[in-house]
C-alpha positions in Angstrom: 0.9 -28.4 -9.2 2.7 -26.0 -6.9 6.4 -25.3 -7.6 8.9 -25.6 -4.8 9.3 -22.9 -2.2 11.7 -20.0 -2.8 13.9 -18.3 -0.2 15.9 -15.1 -1.0 18.5 -13.7 1.4 20.2 -10.3 1.2 22.8 -8.8 3.5 21.6 -5.3 2.5 18.6 -4.0 0.6 19.1 -4.6 -3.2 18.4 -1.8 -5.7 14.8 -1.8 -6.8 15.9 -0.8 -10.3 17.4 -4.2 -11.0 13.9 -5.7 -10.9 12.1 -3.2 -13.1 13.0 -4.8 -16.5 11.4 -8.0 -15.3 8.4 -6.2 -13.9 7.7 -4.3 -17.1 9.0 -6.5 -19.9 8.7 -10.1 -18.7 5.9 -12.0 -20.5 3.6 -13.1 -17.7 0.0 -14.1 -17.2 -2.7 -11.6 -16.2 -3.9 -14.2 -13.6 -2.8 -17.6 -12.4 -3.7 -20.3 -15.0 -6.3 -22.8 -13.9 -4.9 -25.4 -11.5 -1.8 -23.4 -10.6 -0.9 -21.8 -7.3 1.8 -19.5 -5.9 4.5 -21.3 -3.9 5.9 -20.0 -0.7 8.0 -17.0 -1.7 10.0 -15.4 1.1 12.8 -13.0 1.4 14.9 -11.4 4.1 17.3 -8.5 4.5 19.8 -8.8 7.4 20.5 -5.1 7.9 18.3 -2.1 7.0 19.5 1.4 7.8 17.4 4.5 7.2 19.0 7.3 5.0 18.1 10.7 6.6 17.6 12.4 3.2 15.3 9.7 2.0 13.2 9.9 5.2 13.0 13.7 4.8 11.7 13.4 1.3 9.2 10.8 2.3 7.9 12.9 5.1 7.6 15.9 2.8 5.7 14.2 0.0 3.3 12.4 2.4 2.6 15.5 4.7 4.2 14.2 7.9 5.8 16.7 10.2 9.5 17.3 9.8 10.5 15.5 13.1 13.2 13.0 11.9 13.6 11.1 15.2 11.0 8.4 14.5 9.8 6.7 11.4 6.2 7.3 10.3 3.8 4.3 10.5 3.8 3.8 6.7 7.5 4.3 6.0 8.7 0.7 6.4 6.5 -0.2 3.4 8.8 1.9 1.1 11.9 0.5 2.8 10.6 -3.0 1.9 9.8 -2.2 -1.8 13.0 -3.7 -3.3 12.3 -6.9 -1.3 8.7 -6.9 -2.6 9.9 -6.5 -6.1 12.4 -9.3 -5.7 9.7 -11.7 -4.7 7.0 -10.7 -7.2 9.4 -10.7 -10.2 10.7 -14.1 -9.4 9.9 -16.7 -12.1 7.8 -18.7 -9.6 5.3 -15.7 -9.4 3.8 -16.0 -12.9 1.3 -13.2 -12.6 2.1 -9.9 -14.4 3.1 -7.4 -11.7 2.0 -4.2 -13.6 -1.5 -5.5 -13.8 -2.0 -6.0 -10.0 -4.3 -3.6 -8.1 -3.6 -2.8 -4.4 -7.0 -3.1 -2.8 -6.3 -3.2 1.0 -3.6 -2.7 3.5 -3.2 -3.4 7.2 -0.4 -2.2 9.4 0.4 -3.1 13.0 2.8 -0.6 14.6 3.9 -2.2 17.8 6.4 0.3 19.2 8.2 3.4 18.1 10.9 3.1 15.4 13.9 5.3 15.9 15.2 6.7 12.6 18.7 5.9 13.6 17.9 2.3 14.5 19.1 -0.9 12.8 16.5 -3.2 11.5 16.0 -6.4 9.6 13.2 -7.1 7.1 11.2 -10.2 6.1 8.5 -10.6 3.5 6.6 -13.5 2.1 3.5 -14.5 0.0 1.9 -17.8 -0.7 -1.2 -19.0 -2.4 -4.2 -16.9 -3.5 -8.0 -16.5 -3.1 -10.5 -16.7 -5.9 -13.1 -13.9 -5.7 -15.8 -12.3 -7.8 -13.3 -9.7 -8.8 -10.4 -12.0 -9.6 -7.5 -13.5 -7.7 -6.3 -12.0 -4.5 -2.7 -12.3 -3.1 -1.5 -11.3 0.4 2.0 -9.9 0.7 3.2 -10.0 4.3 6.1 -7.8 5.6 7.8 -7.6 9.0 10.3 -5.1 10.3 12.3 -6.2 13.4 14.7 -4.5 15.8 16.8 -6.1 18.5 13.7 -6.9 20.6 11.9 -8.7 17.8 9.1 -7.7 15.4 8.2 -4.0 15.8 6.1 -3.5 12.7 4.1 -5.8 10.4 2.0 -5.3 7.3 -0.4 -7.2 5.0 -0.9 -5.8 1.5 -3.7 -7.4 -0.5 -3.3 -7.3 -4.3 -5.8 -8.2 -6.9 -5.4 -9.7 -10.4 -8.6 -8.5 -12.0 -10.9 -10.5 -14.2 -13.9 -9.5 -16.3 -17.1 -10.3 -14.4 -20.7 -10.7 -15.4 -23.1 -7.8 -15.2 -24.2 -8.9 -11.7 -20.5 -9.2 -10.5 -19.7 -5.8 -11.9 -22.7 -4.3 -10.1 -21.7 -5.9 -6.8 -18.1 -4.6 -7.2 -19.5 -1.1 -7.9 -21.6 -1.1 -4.8 -18.7 -2.4 -2.7 -16.5 0.5 -4.0 -19.1 3.1 -2.9 -19.6 1.5 0.6 -18.1 3.6 3.4 -18.4 4.0 7.1 -20.5 6.8 8.5 -20.4 8.6 11.8 -23.1 8.0 14.4 -25.6 10.6 15.5 -23.8 13.3 17.5 -20.3 12.2 16.6 -18.1 15.2 15.6 -16.5 14.9 12.2 -13.2 16.7 11.4 -12.7 17.6 7.7 -9.2 18.1 6.3 -8.6 19.1 2.6 -6.0 17.0 0.8 -4.4 18.2 -2.4 -3.3 15.4 -4.9 -1.1 17.6 -7.1 0.0 16.4 -10.6 3.6 16.1 -9.3 2.7 13.7 -6.5 2.9 10.6 -8.7 6.5 11.3 -9.7 7.6 12.5 -6.3 6.1 9.5 -4.4 7.3 7.2 -7.2 10.9 8.3 -6.8 10.9 8.0 -3.0 9.0 4.7 -2.9 10.6 3.0 -5.9 7.0 2.3 -7.1 7.3 3.5 -10.7 4.2 1.9 -12.1 3.3 4.0 -15.1 -0.4 4.4 -14.0 0.9 6.8 -11.3 3.5 8.7 -13.3 1.8 10.0 -16.4 -1.6 10.1 -18.1 -0.3 8.0 -21.1 0.8 5.3 -18.7 -2.6 5.4 -16.9 -4.4 5.0 -20.2 -2.5 1.8 -20.9 -4.4 0.3 -18.0 -7.8 1.8 -18.7 -7.7 5.0 -16.5 -8.5 8.4 -17.9 -5.4 10.0 -16.3 -2.7 9.3 -13.7 -3.8 7.9 -10.4 -2.3 8.6 -7.0 -0.5 5.7 -5.4 -2.7 3.9 -2.8 0.1 4.0 -0.2 0.5 7.7 -0.7 -3.2 8.2 -0.1 -3.0 6.0 3.0 0.2 7.8 4.3 -1.3 11.2 3.6 -4.5 10.3 5.5 -2.5 9.1 8.5 -0.4 12.2 8.5 -3.5 14.3 8.5 -4.7 12.6 11.7 -2.0 14.4 13.5 1.0 13.7 15.8 -1.2 12.2 18.5 -1.3 9.0 16.6 1.4 7.0 18.3 2.1 3.3 18.7 0.9 0.7 19.5 -2.0 0.6 17.0 -3.5 -1.2 14.1 -4.6 0.7 11.0 -6.6 -1.1 8.2 -7.5 0.5 4.9 -9.6 -0.5 1.9 -8.8 1.3 -1.3 -11.9 2.2 -3.3 -12.3 4.6 -6.2 -9.1 6.0 -7.9 -7.8 9.3 -6.8 -6.8 11.1 -10.0 -3.8 13.4 -9.8 -4.5 17.1 -10.1 -7.6 16.9 -7.9 -8.7 17.9 -4.4 -9.9 15.4 -1.8 -11.5 15.7 1.6 -10.5 13.6 4.6 -13.3 13.0 7.1 -12.4 11.5 10.4 -14.1 10.9 13.8 -13.7 8.8 16.9 -16.2 6.3 18.3 -16.2 3.1 20.4 -12.5 3.2 20.9 -11.7 3.4 17.1 -10.6 6.3 14.9 -12.4 6.1 11.6 -11.4 8.0 8.4 -12.7 8.2 4.9 -10.8 10.0 2.1 -13.5 11.4 -0.3 -13.7 13.3 -3.5 -13.7 17.1 -3.5 -17.5 17.2 -3.0 -17.2 14.9 0.0 -19.3 12.1 -1.6 -17.5 9.3 -3.3 -14.8 7.5 -1.3 -11.2 6.9 -2.4 -10.3 5.0 0.7 -11.8 4.1 4.1 -9.9 3.0 7.2 -9.8 2.7 10.9 -7.3 2.9 13.7 -7.7 0.7 16.7 -5.6 0.2 19.9 -4.8 -3.2 21.3 -7.1 -4.4 24.0 
């Protein structure tokens, strides 16, 4: 049985901190119980204004240049974090928030977003997909200006389940799968430093204070050896490394693969082919992938 739809409305962005007690302490299920589903959960914020200091800190931690006139492609995601938390800590979303894994992200950046612009936000999720790895949920977000939707995103979240040996083997193979350049295609390599402080710095600016990103003890609670970089930091850092020539409109899609542990060095490989810009963030030896993505332009 599906509970009734939920609609939340805010005149201004709420504080993310008000939702963290529910995110951390509420007793919730690791996955949806059999026969249950997620109702339509939607939320909207009427007016969203960018704080220059916050934008500057975001640019610095993610490696974007210091130009404050336009928003980076990934910045609306952190603007929307309080709205995301409001939806996923609502009693109608019965899955434990802290156990969810961000496995994929897709952004459509339709036109430039002036930093001094006035925007509105909308986010929603509904239903789920059963997969070999567990249950997947799609969280959708739209940022609109006076002309309509200017930016949209789909974040895919996974509530993991223990699989059989065959399922685990398939998941391991999928995690290692990555695109490769064709013969003769030039590959640019950019070193990326994931310092120990990145989890705390990005956590403060993004309001994503999941303990797996903040400290080793928090990561060990969820089965990781040490603190792991935020997936959206890895995505933003990769996009920043592609350079200022990446301007809207475009679509960028990323799959998050193996964890990027803090205090390590990674290598971003990127190349262009067939109208797409492909990038893979790999470990320091340039072998195992942390994320893989592509940038495409509208036809």
